[in-house]
C-alpha positions as a LaTeX table, in Angstrom:
\begin{tabular}{lrrr}
\hline
Residue & $x$ (\AA) & $y$ (\AA) & $z$ (\AA) \\
\hline
Met1 & $-6.64$ & $-9.23$ & $-9.16$ \\
Ala2 & $-7.79$ & $-11.49$ & $-12.14$ \\
Lys3 & $-5.27$ & $-12.74$ & $-14.70$ \\
Ile4 & $-6.78$ & $-12.22$ & $-18.09$ \\
Leu5 & $-5.54$ & $-13.25$ & $-21.20$ \\
Ile6 & $-7.35$ & $-11.97$ & $-24.47$ \\
His7 & $-5.71$ & $-13.99$ & $-27.66$ \\
Asn8 & $-5.74$ & $-11.67$ & $-30.68$ \\
Thr9 & $-5.35$ & $-13.70$ & $-34.34$ \\
His10 & $-6.08$ & $-10.60$ & $-36.33$ \\
Gly11 & $-4.27$ & $-8.06$ & $-38.42$ \\
Asn12 & $-4.49$ & $-5.46$ & $-41.02$ \\
Glu13 & $-6.95$ & $-7.81$ & $-42.89$ \\
Asp14 & $-9.58$ & $-7.15$ & $-39.59$ \\
Leu15 & $-8.81$ & $-3.87$ & $-37.79$ \\
Glu16 & $-12.27$ & $-3.97$ & $-36.02$ \\
Arg17 & $-11.05$ & $-7.12$ & $-34.55$ \\
Ala18 & $-7.45$ & $-6.14$ & $-33.74$ \\
Ser19 & $-8.97$ & $-2.71$ & $-32.70$ \\
Leu20 & $-11.60$ & $-4.61$ & $-30.32$ \\
Ala21 & $-9.09$ & $-6.75$ & $-28.69$ \\
Ala22 & $-6.75$ & $-3.92$ & $-27.27$ \\
Val23 & $-9.55$ & $-2.12$ & $-26.28$ \\
Val24 & $-10.95$ & $-4.92$ & $-24.26$ \\
Ala25 & $-7.11$ & $-5.50$ & $-23.26$ \\
Asn26 & $-6.47$ & $-1.89$ & $-22.45$ \\
Thr27 & $-10.29$ & $-1.71$ & $-20.22$ \\
Ala28 & $-9.09$ & $-5.30$ & $-18.40$ \\
Val29 & $-5.20$ & $-3.17$ & $-17.46$ \\
Asn30 & $-6.91$ & $-0.07$ & $-16.60$ \\
Ser31 & $-9.41$ & $-2.19$ & $-14.01$ \\
Ala32 & $-5.90$ & $-2.93$ & $-12.59$ \\
Gln33 & $-6.22$ & $-6.45$ & $-13.80$ \\
Asp34 & $-3.08$ & $-8.30$ & $-14.44$ \\
Thr35 & $-3.43$ & $-8.54$ & $-18.47$ \\
Ile36 & $-1.72$ & $-10.60$ & $-21.05$ \\
Leu37 & $-2.56$ & $-9.85$ & $-25.20$ \\
Met38 & $-1.57$ & $-12.53$ & $-26.64$ \\
Leu39 & $-0.80$ & $-12.23$ & $-30.27$ \\
Thr40 & $-1.41$ & $-15.64$ & $-32.94$ \\
Ile41 & $-1.51$ & $-16.27$ & $-36.10$ \\
Asp42 & $-1.44$ & $-12.24$ & $-38.32$ \\
Gly43 & $-1.90$ & $-11.00$ & $-35.13$ \\
Val44 & 1.86 & $-10.65$ & $-34.53$ \\
Trp45 & 2.39 & $-8.30$ & $-36.91$ \\
Leu46 & 0.85 & $-5.69$ & $-34.32$ \\
Ala47 & 4.04 & $-5.63$ & $-32.41$ \\
Thr48 & 6.63 & $-5.19$ & $-35.38$ \\
Lys49 & 8.00 & $-2.14$ & $-35.34$ \\
Gly50 & 5.76 & 0.44 & $-38.00$ \\
Tyr51 & 3.32 & $-1.68$ & $-38.71$ \\
Thr52 & 0.07 & $-0.25$ & $-36.60$ \\
Glu53 & 1.12 & 3.04 & $-38.41$ \\
Gly54 & $-1.97$ & 4.48 & $-39.99$ \\
Leu55 & $-4.23$ & 1.65 & $-39.07$ \\
Gln56 & $-7.67$ & 2.63 & $-37.34$ \\
Ala57 & $-10.89$ & 0.93 & $-38.17$ \\
Lys58 & $-13.85$ & 2.78 & $-38.37$ \\
Gly59 & $-15.40$ & 4.07 & $-34.31$ \\
Phe60 & $-11.70$ & 2.98 & $-32.87$ \\
Ala61 & $-8.97$ & 5.36 & $-31.80$ \\
Pro62 & $-5.87$ & 4.31 & $-33.92$ \\
Leu63 & $-4.33$ & 0.61 & $-34.02$ \\
Lys64 & $-0.83$ & 2.14 & $-32.81$ \\
Glu65 & $-2.67$ & 4.32 & $-29.35$ \\
Leu66 & $-4.33$ & 1.30 & $-28.48$ \\
Ile67 & $-1.32$ & $-0.65$ & $-28.29$ \\
Glu68 & 1.19 & 2.25 & $-26.50$ \\
Gln69 & $-1.53$ & 2.57 & $-24.15$ \\
Phe70 & $-1.60$ & $-0.55$ & $-23.40$ \\
Ile71 & 2.04 & $-1.14$ & $-22.75$ \\
Glu72 & 2.30 & 2.18 & $-20.87$ \\
Asn73 & $-0.25$ & 0.51 & $-18.24$ \\
Asp74 & 1.67 & $-2.24$ & $-17.72$ \\
Gly75 & $-0.19$ & $-4.83$ & $-19.74$ \\
Ser76 & 1.63 & $-7.94$ & $-21.06$ \\
Leu77 & 2.14 & $-7.72$ & $-24.93$ \\
Trp78 & 3.29 & $-11.37$ & $-25.86$ \\
Val79 & 3.90 & $-12.40$ & $-29.16$ \\
Cys80 & 3.33 & $-16.32$ & $-29.97$ \\
Gly81 & 7.11 & $-17.75$ & $-31.00$ \\
Ala82 & 5.51 & $-20.47$ & $-33.62$ \\
Cys83 & 3.64 & $-17.45$ & $-35.52$ \\
Ala84 & 6.56 & $-15.36$ & $-35.72$ \\
Lys85 & 9.19 & $-17.56$ & $-36.94$ \\
Pro86 & 7.59 & $-18.51$ & $-40.19$ \\
Arg87 & 7.44 & $-14.70$ & $-40.74$ \\
Asp88 & 10.83 & $-14.16$ & $-40.20$ \\
Ile89 & 9.82 & $-12.18$ & $-36.88$ \\
Ser90 & 12.58 & $-11.59$ & $-34.22$ \\
Ala91 & 13.31 & $-9.93$ & $-31.24$ \\
Asp92 & 14.58 & $-7.25$ & $-32.87$ \\
Asp93 & 11.57 & $-6.32$ & $-35.10$ \\
Leu94 & 9.60 & $-5.77$ & $-31.89$ \\
Ile95 & 8.22 & $-2.73$ & $-30.46$ \\
Lys96 & 9.19 & $-1.63$ & $-26.75$ \\
Gly97 & 7.19 & $-3.32$ & $-24.82$ \\
Ala98 & 6.55 & $-7.06$ & $-26.52$ \\
Gln99 & 8.65 & $-9.93$ & $-26.62$ \\
Ile100 & 8.13 & $-13.29$ & $-27.90$ \\
Val101 & 6.99 & $-16.41$ & $-25.71$ \\
Gly102 & 6.70 & $-20.14$ & $-26.39$ \\
Ala103 & 3.28 & $-22.04$ & $-26.01$ \\
Ala104 & 4.56 & $-23.20$ & $-22.54$ \\
Ala105 & 3.84 & $-19.12$ & $-20.99$ \\
Ala106 & 0.44 & $-19.24$ & $-22.57$ \\
Ile107 & 0.04 & $-22.59$ & $-21.07$ \\
Glu108 & 1.19 & $-21.49$ & $-17.49$ \\
Ala109 & $-1.10$ & $-18.48$ & $-17.69$ \\
Leu110 & $-4.14$ & $-20.40$ & $-18.65$ \\
Ala111 & $-3.52$ & $-23.30$ & $-15.79$ \\
Ser112 & $-2.75$ & $-20.46$ & $-13.29$ \\
Gly113 & $-6.42$ & $-19.53$ & $-14.05$ \\
Ala114 & $-6.25$ & $-16.88$ & $-16.51$ \\
Gln115 & $-9.55$ & $-16.07$ & $-18.33$ \\
Thr116 & $-9.81$ & $-15.45$ & $-21.74$ \\
Leu117 & $-11.24$ & $-13.86$ & $-24.33$ \\
Ser118 & $-10.59$ & $-14.47$ & $-28.14$ \\
Phe119 & $-10.87$ & $-12.35$ & $-31.41$ \\
\hline
\end{tabular}
């Protein structure tokens, strides 16, 4: 099993990129890979309660469903702590299954051989 880190920087300002990151993350986790969806910059909003409600890029499943499926299939949803802080996002604001992590967690995943793909 490989470790896969999908990095997403987008929220509702670019639904296609945010959705594609979630689709790729789902594909990886459904292929029995140890998968992390790392949310940074405006991507951190995807992990907040109610944010993905009603968001859907043309040609994609609703973003809420994509994120929920990823978590239900044991994907790790990481929210960049340095990105959450200036947006006043705390652990209480996150959906079930999401967690705030520091840069050290991402570096550890990369140093342990995680393959990355960024959106």
